[in-house]
C-alpha positions, 0 to 999 in steps of 0.5 A, a space after each residue: 665108725 665102729 658099729 653099736 649093739 643093742 640088747 632089748 630085753 623084757 624088764 618084767 621077766 627079770 632078764 636085765 642081769 643077763 642082758 648086762 652080762 652079755 653086754 659085758 662079755 661082748 664089750 670085753 671080747 669086742 673092745 676094739 670092734 664095737 662102739 658101745 652096747 645099749 641095754 634097752 627095756 622092752 615093752 613087749 613081754 618075753 622080748 630078748 632081741 639083740 641088734 647090730 646097727 638096727 638090724 636083728 641079729 638074734 630074737 630069743 622067741 624065733 630061735 626058741 632060746 637064749 643065746 649061748 655066749 659062745 654063739 652070740 660072740 660067733 654071730 657078732 664076729 661075723 657081722 663085726 669082724 669076720 676075720 677076728 679069731 675067737 680063740 676057744 670060742 671058735 671051736 665046735 
């Protein structure tokens, strides 16, 4: 069974577009590796948390910033398919 990702975002902060863009990027990059990406509006103001199968992968409040898409793809890859090459996104 392929893992699912959930992006929990603050709708009051206007972060739906950011969440949907990141979901699109993940679904494109990991088309064969993911079961899906769910967008979930948070009831907590300022929340932007990304989960893989319910396990927290990235929390904006803990990191102090939004993930760069390259960083997010590397984190997801390390969880769902560690052997997968991300091409230019693997370069430092």
